[in-house]
C-alpha positions in Angstrom: 1.3 -6.3 -7.2 0.7 -9.4 -5.1 2.0 -9.8 -1.5 2.1 -13.3 0.1 2.9 -13.5 3.8 4.0 -16.7 5.6 2.9 -16.1 9.2 1.7 -17.7 12.4 -0.8 -14.8 12.7 -2.6 -14.3 9.4 -5.4 -12.3 11.1 -2.9 -9.7 12.2 -1.8 -9.2 8.6 -5.3 -9.1 7.2 -6.6 -6.6 9.8 -3.6 -4.4 9.6 -3.6 -4.0 5.8 -7.4 -4.0 5.1 -7.7 -0.3 6.1 -6.8 3.1 4.8 -4.8 3.3 1.5 -3.8 -0.3 1.3 -7.4 -1.5 2.0 -8.8 0.7 -0.8 -6.0 -0.3 -3.2 -6.9 -3.9 -2.5 -10.6 -3.3 -3.2 -9.7 -1.6 -6.5 -7.4 -4.5 -7.6 -4.2 -2.6 -7.6 -2.6 -4.9 -5.0 -3.5 -8.1 -3.2 -2.2 -9.7 -0.1 -2.6 -13.3 1.0 -1.7 -14.2 4.6 -0.9 -17.9 4.7 -0.9 -19.7 8.1 2.3 -21.8 8.4 0.5 -23.9 11.0 -1.7 -25.3 8.2 1.4 -27.1 6.9 2.4 -28.7 10.2 3.0 -32.5 10.2 1.3 -32.5 13.6 -2.2 -31.7 12.4 -3.7 -32.1 15.9 -1.5 -29.6 17.7 -0.3 -27.7 14.7 3.2 -27.6 16.1 5.8 -25.7 14.0 8.6 -25.2 16.5 11.1 -27.3 18.4 14.2 -27.1 20.6 17.5 -25.9 19.1 20.4 -28.3 18.6 23.3 -27.3 20.8 21.1 -26.0 23.6 20.0 -22.5 24.4 16.9 -20.7 25.5 13.7 -20.6 23.4 12.3 -22.6 20.5 13.0 -22.5 16.8 10.6 -22.5 13.9 11.1 -25.8 12.0 12.1 -26.0 8.3 9.5 -28.4 6.9 6.3 -26.5 7.6 7.8 -23.3 6.2 9.1 -25.0 3.1 5.7 -26.7 2.5 3.9 -23.4 3.0 6.3 -21.7 0.5 5.8 -24.5 -2.1 2.0 -24.0 -1.9 2.4 -20.3 -2.5 4.9 -20.9 -5.4 2.4 -23.2 -7.1 -0.3 -20.5 -6.9 2.1 -17.9 -8.3 3.1 -20.2 -11.2 -0.5 -20.3 -12.4 -0.1 -16.7 -13.5 3.6 -16.0 -13.8 6.7 -17.8 -14.9 9.0 -15.5 -12.9 10.1 -16.8 -9.5 9.1 -14.4 -6.7 11.5 -12.5 -4.4 11.3 -14.1 -0.9 12.0 -11.7 2.0 12.9 -12.9 5.4 12.1 -10.3 7.9 15.1 -10.3 10.3 17.2 -7.7 12.3 20.2 -9.3 10.7 19.2 -8.1 7.2 19.9 -4.9 5.3 18.0 -1.9 6.7 14.9 -1.1 4.6 14.8 2.2 2.9 13.0 4.1 0.1 15.4 2.9 -2.6 14.6 -0.7 -1.6 10.9 0.1 -1.7 11.2 1.5 -5.2 13.1 -1.6 -6.4 10.7 -4.1 -4.8 7.7 -2.2 -6.2 8.8 -3.4 -9.7 8.0 -7.0 -8.8 4.8 -8.8 -9.6 4.9 -11.0 -6.5 6.7 -10.7 -3.2 6.7 -13.3 -0.5 7.4 -12.4 3.2 8.5 -14.9 5.8 7.7 -13.7 9.4 9.7 -15.4 12.0 8.9 -16.0 15.7 10.5 -17.4 18.8 14.3 -17.6 18.5 14.1 -17.5 14.7 14.0 -20.0 11.9 15.9 -23.1 11.0 18.8 -21.9 8.9 18.4 -24.7 6.3 15.0 -23.5 5.0 16.3 -19.9 4.8 19.1 -21.1 2.6 16.6 -23.0 0.5 14.0 -20.3 -0.2 15.1 -16.8 0.9 16.4 -14.3 -1.7 16.5 -11.1 0.5 17.2 -10.6 4.2 15.7 -7.2 5.3 15.3 -5.4 8.6 13.4 -2.2 9.4 15.9 -1.1 12.1 18.4 -2.1 14.6 16.1 -3.5 17.3 14.3 -6.7 18.0 10.5 -7.3 17.9 8.4 -10.3 19.0 7.7 -11.3 15.4 8.0 -10.4 11.7 4.4 -9.4 11.1 4.8 -5.7 12.0 8.0 -5.2 9.9 6.3 -7.0 7.0 3.3 -4.7 7.1 5.6 -1.7 7.3 7.4 -2.8 4.1 4.2 -3.7 2.3 2.7 -0.3 3.1 5.8 1.5 1.8 6.0 -0.6 -1.3 2.3 -0.4 -2.1 2.4 3.4 -2.2 4.7 3.1 -5.2 2.5 0.8 -7.2 0.7 2.8 -10.0 -2.9 3.7 -9.1 -2.6 3.1 -5.3 -2.2 6.8 -4.5 -4.9 9.2 -5.7 -2.2 11.6 -6.9 0.7 10.1 -8.7 2.9 13.1 -7.7 2.5 12.3 -4.0 5.1 9.6 -4.0 7.5 11.9 -5.9 7.3 14.8 -3.4 7.4 12.9 -0.1 10.3 12.5 2.3 13.4 10.5 1.0 12.7 11.3 -2.6 16.2 12.4 -4.0 17.5 12.0 -0.4 15.6 15.0 0.8 13.0 15.2 3.6 9.6 16.7 2.7 9.1 20.5 3.1 6.8 21.9 5.8 3.1 22.1 4.8 0.2 24.2 6.0 -3.6 24.3 5.8 -6.4 26.5 7.1 -6.7 28.7 9.1 -4.2 31.2 7.8 -3.1 32.0 11.4 -3.2 29.5 14.3 -1.9 30.2 17.8 -0.1 33.2 16.6 1.7 31.3 13.8 1.1 32.4 10.3 1.3 30.5 7.0 4.4 31.7 5.1 3.3 34.5 2.7 5.1 32.9 -0.3 2.6 30.0 -0.2 -0.3 32.4 -0.7 1.4 34.4 -3.4 0.1 32.4 -6.4 3.6 32.3 -7.8 4.1 28.6 -8.4 7.7 29.0 -9.5 8.6 30.8 -6.3 6.6 28.3 -4.2 8.5 25.4 -5.7 11.8 27.2 -5.0 10.8 27.8 -1.4 9.8 24.2 -0.9 13.1 23.0 -2.4 15.0 25.3 -0.1 13.0 24.2 3.0 13.5 20.5 2.1 17.3 21.0 1.9 17.4 23.0 5.2 15.2 20.5 7.0 17.3 17.6 5.7 20.6 19.2 6.8 19.2 19.9 10.3 17.4 16.5 10.9 19.2 14.0 8.7 22.8 15.2 8.0 23.6 11.8 6.5 21.0 12.2 3.8 22.0 15.8 3.3 25.6 14.7 2.5 24.3 12.3 -0.1 22.1 15.0 -1.7 25.1 17.4 -1.6 27.3 14.9 -3.3 24.8 14.3 -6.0 24.0 18.0 -6.6 27.3 19.8 -6.0 28.0 21.7 -9.2 31.2 21.4 -11.2 33.2 24.5 -12.1 32.0 25.6 -15.6 34.6 25.3 -18.4 35.4 28.1 -20.9 32.4 30.2 -20.0 31.3 32.7 -17.4 28.7 31.9 -14.8 26.6 35.0 -14.4 23.9 33.5 -12.3 23.7 30.6 -10.0 20.9 28.0 -10.2 18.5 27.7 -7.3 20.2 24.6 -6.1 23.6 26.3 -6.3 22.2 29.3 -4.3 20.9 27.0 -1.6 24.2 25.2 -1.3 26.1 28.4 -1.2 23.8 29.7 1.5 24.0 26.6 3.7 27.7 25.8 3.1 28.8 29.4 3.4 31.1 29.1 0.4 31.4 30.9 -2.9 30.8 28.4 -5.7 32.2 30.5 -8.5 34.3 33.6 -8.9 34.4 35.5 -12.2 38.2 35.3 -12.3 38.0 31.4 -12.3 36.6 31.6 -15.8 39.2 34.0 -17.2 
């Protein structure tokens, strides 16, 4: 997976991604990131100017179309040396769709991703229309530039690239997988400040541990993210069995029954 970032502050991208998991993944060749300075493509080579006043008036300056377009063309030429597929181009903007784990999973399937980081009052609309394929936000607030959101997305996407995480199961059990938040976790010591590790986790019964973790994930999601809980509930709510008796509920059905306070099946329903 190759990440290309069009930015006015390439050192910010390089320093931010060269540490921890993304840094190790880069060193091992699982991912790469190339921070390209838009100023290098300014027509004004002396002052490296890339912004100007907006037509129609208004406060602030606007990033000009030509330096961004030329920067993108240089990146595209580099990509074409190894791939015939055109890259997805993401403009980091509060006007875009809000980034989530589903988007991260989708974008992790690409070979190349290009991020455009805006500054000032934004970017000339014409170059956005020319090169951008995706408009994405990390939340309903405004930052001083697109570098931090780009790094957030790159970090989230990188974790889903095979080989980046030491344990492939890690990405499957973390928060937002299947619309559930991650279950609570504990380490040594067994007791800390009067709080003990749940006994089930030391029982050695892996089946019961898995069931406990699922239940805790569902409970935590309902309490902290009821919007995600409703999505999970919609996907997992069981249908009434046809032409047979239901003698025992599944673990998921037991959890739903407990949290929703409703009886899912009655024996007479199957008569």
